[in-house]
Each structure stands twice: as structure tokens, then as C-alpha cells.
C-alpha angles and dihedrals in degrees: 000000000000128000113231103175130072085011137345111256139136118259122210098184114030090197089067088070091063103035095096093083111178098213090134091058095066128076092203125100098257142020106233123204129180123203114193140156128212139174124240089268092055094254115152098197147024115220088345097307134097098213099087090059095048120087119208088258092052092047090052092050090047091057093043096049087066086067089073096050137085094199137012112224117204140161121248094243092057089048091053094042098045095037093232120209130191113308123234135177116245120265112283095025101076101061113130095358134113113257117279110256134203125221119197119201112214135150095178094048089212095154118148114232091222094065111123086234089073100025096055102034127120131214094252094057106033113172113254116224114205111201146140137276090246095052119110100252089185087081089069097049095105098038125093098240146129114228129217118187108205111171135356105248100009138014113275104211095202091054091046091053090049089054090050091050090052086061092051091254097132104146105069124191113196113204096182155206111215095250094052091046092049091050092054092050093046092058091041096245100127110098100175130029121194114188128179112201110205120204093239135109129193107055127138124303088257116120122218088234128030105215096179090113097048118105098175139025121270119211128219131183120228110238101175147348120208129179138203128164093347096307117119120218109206126190122192132176124206108260107262094023094113 
């Protein structure tokens, strides 16, 4: 991988480009990152899955970015589609830290019990389900989960992040999907946006960000651009986050 902006240089460990998290620079409960990949047409999936868009280098960075987080935040549709299992930090990035958690945002609570996320979990890293006061919590009775109720009729992202912070889960890595990412941006809660742009066209009609809830533009500052095998690795910070 080579860094192109702010200056051209070779990079041995891509994670080093992202290690300077600015969590101390925000007065909010959490530092929220998002890590997404899209084709040149803006598509976020091919036949419902992300894998075809992700190069080996992007897949490696995707896993290593988890080493910077306290919790992975993800929408239920993405969990179902990608068959999420328990999340773990890569070897060498977990020493002396509490286990990495996963928090799944779902109002419907339609979460199959056979998902690896539930089947392969352990008591020290139970999945967190973020839901609403009107959701049917009985659907979770037989699942090994911790429940956060954040909002009455829909999930309030600010309240959800406050609940995560109360559990000392302050560095949040959002891995999609487009609706959840769009919601975070719409309410100006996304601090850091990492986007891999793959040199591919022809994916699903699924945007990397669902902007249907946005009523105004949100500005981000470009921090760096890196390139490997035709894929561009873009890092943006929310304007005013540093």
C-alpha cells in the first residue's frame, strides 16, 4: 500500500494510518467510526454480499480496524445478510483490553437463533441488541444477549451511544448497513468515515449510505488517500472533530 495524500510514501502496516484516534478531542460520549466499501457506482454489495467488492488488502484492513474499537455497531439486516459471528480483535491488538463487543441495532428483533453471532458467543462478550420500547422483547428470550432499549418507537442513536459509553464502550466502529450509517450521519454523530473505493462497477442497487433521513449536508475533511491494486482507501473526519 502507498500513501498518496498528504504525501506519497510506502506503508508497511495500514493500521498505522488510523491509529491516531481523536477520541480525546470530542466532548461527546463516544468516538464513532464507520468502515465501508463501495464500487465506483456507489454500490455497497454484489448479490447481497460485500465480499466481492473487498480486495484482500481491504479485507485485512477491515479486520485490523476492529483492533482500535471497543464495540462494533451494525444493523440487523447486515448481520443477517453477512451471517455475522462473534467479533474479535486481531492477534496482538487485544492485550490488556476488555473483549471486543458487538451491538446490533434492530427494531423488529427478527434475528435467527442459528446465527453464528449467537451460536458461538461466550459469556464475557455477549452480543448487545439495541432496540426500542415497543419492540417484542420476547423474541430474545432464548438468545444469549444483553439488551439496550434506546427510544420508544425507533432507536435513538444518541441515546444508544450514551448507553454504550456507560458500559465503557467508547470507541465505536460502525460496519453498516447503509441505513444505520445514514442515520448516524444525519444526526451528526459520525466522527470518522473510512471508505474503500473498489475499481468495480455493476453491483446491487444498494447505496453505501442511505441518505433518506438527511435534511441537510454534512461536511467531512479529507485526512488521507492511500492506494493498493487500484483500490482507494479514503479517510475523512467530521468537520470540527479535530
